[in-house]
ChimeraX commands (.cxc) that place a marker at each C-alpha (Angstrom):
marker #1 position -79.69,86.57,-54.32 radius 0.5
marker #1 position -77.74,87.17,-57.78 radius 0.5
marker #1 position -81.18,88.68,-59.05 radius 0.5
marker #1 position -81.69,90.59,-56.04 radius 0.5
marker #1 position -78.57,92.23,-56.43 radius 0.5
marker #1 position -79.33,92.98,-60.10 radius 0.5
marker #1 position -82.69,94.61,-59.52 radius 0.5
marker #1 position -81.19,96.64,-56.48 radius 0.5
marker #1 position -78.63,98.03,-59.12 radius 0.5
marker #1 position -81.48,99.00,-61.16 radius 0.5
marker #1 position -82.74,100.86,-58.42 radius 0.5
marker #1 position -79.57,102.67,-57.31 radius 0.5
marker #1 position -79.58,104.04,-60.79 radius 0.5
marker #1 position -82.86,105.59,-60.27 radius 0.5
marker #1 position -81.49,106.62,-56.86 radius 0.5
marker #1 position -78.62,108.58,-58.98 radius 0.5
marker #1 position -80.74,109.91,-61.09 radius 0.5
marker #1 position -82.75,111.16,-58.47 radius 0.5
marker #1 position -79.93,112.87,-57.02 radius 0.5
marker #1 position -78.85,114.35,-59.96 radius 0.5
marker #1 position -81.98,116.21,-60.17 radius 0.5
marker #1 position -82.02,117.27,-56.57 radius 0.5
marker #1 position -83.98,114.77,-55.06 radius 0.5
marker #1 position -83.34,112.50,-52.10 radius 0.5
marker #1 position -81.86,109.73,-53.82 radius 0.5
marker #1 position -84.11,107.01,-53.48 radius 0.5
marker #1 position -84.83,104.52,-56.04 radius 0.5
marker #1 position -87.60,101.82,-57.05 radius 0.5
marker #1 position -88.11,98.94,-59.47 radius 0.5
marker #1 position -91.00,96.66,-59.46 radius 0.5
marker #1 position -90.21,93.09,-60.96 radius 0.5
marker #1 position -93.02,90.97,-62.35 radius 0.5
marker #1 position -92.05,87.50,-63.92 radius 0.5
marker #1 position -88.44,88.53,-64.23 radius 0.5
marker #1 position -89.21,91.71,-66.12 radius 0.5
marker #1 position -88.86,94.75,-64.88 radius 0.5
marker #1 position -92.46,96.72,-65.14 radius 0.5
marker #1 position -91.65,99.91,-63.60 radius 0.5
marker #1 position -88.76,102.29,-62.73 radius 0.5
marker #1 position -89.30,105.07,-60.49 radius 0.5
marker #1 position -87.25,107.59,-58.07 radius 0.5
marker #1 position -88.27,110.24,-55.53 radius 0.5
marker #1 position -90.04,113.19,-57.20 radius 0.5
marker #1 position -91.26,115.50,-54.01 radius 0.5
marker #1 position -89.54,118.23,-54.65 radius 0.5
marker #1 position -90.21,118.20,-58.87 radius 0.5
marker #1 position -93.78,117.97,-58.24 radius 0.5
marker #1 position -93.82,119.46,-54.79 radius 0.5
marker #1 position -95.68,116.46,-53.33 radius 0.5
marker #1 position -94.71,114.84,-50.10 radius 0.5
marker #1 position -96.36,111.79,-51.35 radius 0.5
marker #1 position -93.99,111.39,-54.46 radius 0.5
marker #1 position -91.95,108.97,-53.10 radius 0.5
marker #1 position -90.16,106.68,-55.07 radius 0.5
marker #1 position -92.26,103.42,-53.60 radius 0.5
marker #1 position -95.41,105.39,-54.42 radius 0.5
marker #1 position -94.27,106.40,-57.93 radius 0.5
marker #1 position -93.17,102.48,-58.61 radius 0.5
marker #1 position -96.56,101.14,-57.50 radius 0.5
marker #1 position -98.43,103.43,-59.45 radius 0.5
marker #1 position -96.57,102.87,-62.67 radius 0.5
marker #1 position -96.81,99.18,-61.84 radius 0.5
marker #1 position -100.34,98.87,-61.37 radius 0.5
marker #1 position -100.72,100.85,-64.81 radius 0.5
marker #1 position -98.51,98.25,-66.71 radius 0.5
marker #1 position -100.41,95.28,-65.05 radius 0.5
marker #1 position -103.96,97.01,-65.28 radius 0.5
marker #1 position -104.58,96.34,-61.74 radius 0.5
marker #1 position -104.20,97.42,-58.62 radius 0.5
marker #1 position -102.69,94.18,-56.80 radius 0.5
marker #1 position -99.18,93.67,-57.24 radius 0.5
marker #1 position -99.31,89.92,-55.68 radius 0.5
marker #1 position -96.82,88.77,-58.19 radius 0.5
marker #1 position -94.10,91.38,-58.12 radius 0.5
marker #1 position -91.24,92.14,-56.13 radius 0.5
marker #1 position -90.57,95.80,-55.21 radius 0.5
marker #1 position -87.10,96.73,-54.65 radius 0.5
marker #1 position -86.11,99.90,-53.22 radius 0.5
marker #1 position -82.60,101.71,-52.05 radius 0.5
marker #1 position -84.11,102.60,-48.68 radius 0.5
marker #1 position -86.29,101.34,-46.05 radius 0.5
marker #1 position -89.76,102.20,-46.74 radius 0.5
marker #1 position -91.70,104.90,-44.55 radius 0.5
marker #1 position -94.84,103.98,-42.99 radius 0.5
marker #1 position -96.67,105.80,-45.81 radius 0.5
marker #1 position -95.38,103.80,-48.34 radius 0.5
marker #1 position -95.36,100.73,-46.21 radius 0.5
marker #1 position -99.06,100.99,-45.90 radius 0.5
marker #1 position -99.35,101.48,-50.13 radius 0.5
marker #1 position -97.14,98.45,-50.35 radius 0.5
marker #1 position -99.77,96.14,-47.96 radius 0.5
marker #1 position -102.93,97.73,-49.86 radius 0.5
marker #1 position -101.36,96.78,-53.39 radius 0.5
marker #1 position -100.89,93.35,-51.63 radius 0.5
marker #1 position -97.30,93.54,-52.90 radius 0.5
marker #1 position -95.77,89.68,-53.19 radius 0.5
marker #1 position -92.01,90.55,-51.80 radius 0.5
marker #1 position -90.41,93.83,-50.81 radius 0.5
marker #1 position -86.38,94.16,-51.23 radius 0.5
marker #1 position -84.83,97.44,-49.71 radius 0.5
marker #1 position -81.28,97.99,-49.60 radius 0.5
marker #1 position -80.47,100.53,-46.56 radius 0.5
marker #1 position -81.90,100.78,-43.24 radius 0.5
marker #1 position -83.80,103.82,-42.17 radius 0.5
marker #1 position -83.38,103.95,-38.38 radius 0.5
marker #1 position -84.85,107.39,-37.93 radius 0.5
marker #1 position -88.13,106.87,-40.38 radius 0.5
marker #1 position -88.71,103.53,-41.66 radius 0.5
marker #1 position -91.82,101.40,-41.25 radius 0.5
marker #1 position -89.65,98.91,-38.54 radius 0.5
marker #1 position -89.33,101.36,-36.35 radius 0.5
marker #1 position -92.92,102.85,-36.19 radius 0.5
marker #1 position -94.99,100.36,-37.73 radius 0.5
marker #1 position -93.12,96.97,-38.38 radius 0.5
marker #1 position -96.80,95.15,-39.08 radius 0.5
marker #1 position -97.72,97.36,-41.49 radius 0.5
marker #1 position -97.23,95.24,-44.42 radius 0.5
marker #1 position -99.79,92.78,-46.10 radius 0.5
marker #1 position -99.30,89.44,-43.84 radius 0.5
marker #1 position -98.09,87.55,-47.12 radius 0.5
marker #1 position -95.75,90.12,-48.29 radius 0.5
marker #1 position -91.98,88.49,-47.86 radius 0.5
marker #1 position -89.54,90.80,-46.73 radius 0.5
marker #1 position -85.46,90.94,-47.58 radius 0.5
marker #1 position -83.24,93.45,-46.09 radius 0.5
marker #1 position -79.76,94.26,-46.56 radius 0.5
marker #1 position -79.32,93.87,-50.16 radius 0.5
marker #1 position -76.33,96.42,-51.34 radius 0.5
marker #1 position -77.22,98.05,-48.24 radius 0.5
marker #1 position -73.72,100.03,-47.88 radius 0.5
marker #1 position -74.11,101.17,-51.44 radius 0.5
marker #1 position -77.66,102.24,-50.90 radius 0.5
marker #1 position -76.72,103.97,-47.75 radius 0.5
marker #1 position -73.59,105.65,-49.07 radius 0.5
marker #1 position -75.36,107.29,-51.98 radius 0.5
marker #1 position -77.88,108.55,-49.04 radius 0.5
marker #1 position -74.63,110.03,-47.11 radius 0.5
marker #1 position -73.10,111.78,-49.73 radius 0.5
marker #1 position -76.22,113.48,-50.96 radius 0.5
marker #1 position -76.89,115.08,-47.64 radius 0.5
marker #1 position -72.86,115.57,-46.87 radius 0.5
marker #1 position -73.20,117.55,-50.10 radius 0.5
marker #1 position -76.00,119.79,-48.68 radius 0.5
marker #1 position -74.69,120.66,-45.18 radius 0.5
marker link #1:1,2 radius 0.2
marker link #1:2,3 radius 0.2
marker link #1:3,4 radius 0.2
marker link #1:4,5 radius 0.2
marker link #1:5,6 radius 0.2
marker link #1:6,7 radius 0.2
marker link #1:7,8 radius 0.2
marker link #1:8,9 radius 0.2
marker link #1:9,10 radius 0.2
marker link #1:10,11 radius 0.2
marker link #1:11,12 radius 0.2
marker link #1:12,13 radius 0.2
marker link #1:13,14 radius 0.2
marker link #1:14,15 radius 0.2
marker link #1:15,16 radius 0.2
marker link #1:16,17 radius 0.2
marker link #1:17,18 radius 0.2
marker link #1:18,19 radius 0.2
marker link #1:19,20 radius 0.2
marker link #1:20,21 radius 0.2
marker link #1:21,22 radius 0.2
marker link #1:22,23 radius 0.2
marker link #1:23,24 radius 0.2
marker link #1:24,25 radius 0.2
marker link #1:25,26 radius 0.2
marker link #1:26,27 radius 0.2
marker link #1:27,28 radius 0.2
marker link #1:28,29 radius 0.2
marker link #1:29,30 radius 0.2
marker link #1:30,31 radius 0.2
marker link #1:31,32 radius 0.2
marker link #1:32,33 radius 0.2
marker link #1:33,34 radius 0.2
marker link #1:34,35 radius 0.2
marker link #1:35,36 radius 0.2
marker link #1:36,37 radius 0.2
marker link #1:37,38 radius 0.2
marker link #1:38,39 radius 0.2
marker link #1:39,40 radius 0.2
marker link #1:40,41 radius 0.2
marker link #1:41,42 radius 0.2
marker link #1:42,43 radius 0.2
marker link #1:43,44 radius 0.2
marker link #1:44,45 radius 0.2
marker link #1:45,46 radius 0.2
marker link #1:46,47 radius 0.2
marker link #1:47,48 radius 0.2
marker link #1:48,49 radius 0.2
marker link #1:49,50 radius 0.2
marker link #1:50,51 radius 0.2
marker link #1:51,52 radius 0.2
marker link #1:52,53 radius 0.2
marker link #1:53,54 radius 0.2
marker link #1:54,55 radius 0.2
marker link #1:55,56 radius 0.2
marker link #1:56,57 radius 0.2
marker link #1:57,58 radius 0.2
marker link #1:58,59 radius 0.2
marker link #1:59,60 radius 0.2
marker link #1:60,61 radius 0.2
marker link #1:61,62 radius 0.2
marker link #1:62,63 radius 0.2
marker link #1:63,64 radius 0.2
marker link #1:64,65 radius 0.2
marker link #1:65,66 radius 0.2
marker link #1:66,67 radius 0.2
marker link #1:67,68 radius 0.2
marker link #1:68,69 radius 0.2
marker link #1:69,70 radius 0.2
marker link #1:70,71 radius 0.2
marker link #1:71,72 radius 0.2
marker link #1:72,73 radius 0.2
marker link #1:73,74 radius 0.2
marker link #1:74,75 radius 0.2
marker link #1:75,76 radius 0.2
marker link #1:76,77 radius 0.2
marker link #1:77,78 radius 0.2
marker link #1:78,79 radius 0.2
marker link #1:79,80 radius 0.2
marker link #1:80,81 radius 0.2
marker link #1:81,82 radius 0.2
marker link #1:82,83 radius 0.2
marker link #1:83,84 radius 0.2
marker link #1:84,85 radius 0.2
marker link #1:85,86 radius 0.2
marker link #1:86,87 radius 0.2
marker link #1:87,88 radius 0.2
marker link #1:88,89 radius 0.2
marker link #1:89,90 radius 0.2
marker link #1:90,91 radius 0.2
marker link #1:91,92 radius 0.2
marker link #1:92,93 radius 0.2
marker link #1:93,94 radius 0.2
marker link #1:94,95 radius 0.2
marker link #1:95,96 radius 0.2
marker link #1:96,97 radius 0.2
marker link #1:97,98 radius 0.2
marker link #1:98,99 radius 0.2
marker link #1:99,100 radius 0.2
marker link #1:100,101 radius 0.2
marker link #1:101,102 radius 0.2
marker link #1:102,103 radius 0.2
marker link #1:103,104 radius 0.2
marker link #1:104,105 radius 0.2
marker link #1:105,106 radius 0.2
marker link #1:106,107 radius 0.2
marker link #1:107,108 radius 0.2
marker link #1:108,109 radius 0.2
marker link #1:109,110 radius 0.2
marker link #1:110,111 radius 0.2
marker link #1:111,112 radius 0.2
marker link #1:112,113 radius 0.2
marker link #1:113,114 radius 0.2
marker link #1:114,115 radius 0.2
marker link #1:115,116 radius 0.2
marker link #1:116,117 radius 0.2
marker link #1:117,118 radius 0.2
marker link #1:118,119 radius 0.2
marker link #1:119,120 radius 0.2
marker link #1:120,121 radius 0.2
marker link #1:121,122 radius 0.2
marker link #1:122,123 radius 0.2
marker link #1:123,124 radius 0.2
marker link #1:124,125 radius 0.2
marker link #1:125,126 radius 0.2
marker link #1:126,127 radius 0.2
marker link #1:127,128 radius 0.2
marker link #1:128,129 radius 0.2
marker link #1:129,130 radius 0.2
marker link #1:130,131 radius 0.2
marker link #1:131,132 radius 0.2
marker link #1:132,133 radius 0.2
marker link #1:133,134 radius 0.2
marker link #1:134,135 radius 0.2
marker link #1:135,136 radius 0.2
marker link #1:136,137 radius 0.2
marker link #1:137,138 radius 0.2
marker link #1:138,139 radius 0.2
marker link #1:139,140 radius 0.2
marker link #1:140,141 radius 0.2
marker link #1:141,142 radius 0.2
marker link #1:142,143 radius 0.2
marker link #1:143,144 radius 0.2
view
């Protein structure tokens, strides 16, 4: 649990970087054998690409770091519950473990496709949930 909190705090740093550049503040890190091998945040506005979610960027970076497409021995930490698109990518990468902070009741994969992840992926949710939700609330409060 202590490691999960530490790594989620790292993902929150990525979310803050996203917010500072005008992106929806979602951050992600990929950890393999107790080492962060990828850091990412949303880049949908920057890249003008609806698929440039934090999870997608992190999966790509981690795969490049490992030199392979499977993340069986990795944990993906993300500040907000992945959407269905990202859950599919997490499944195709055969990610060993997914840890997310805040639930996304409007667009999260658990609402639309709760079976989307690879059957062997272990899921842990709610790590620093309030902190992860607050950065989202603050971002959208400033824009409304």
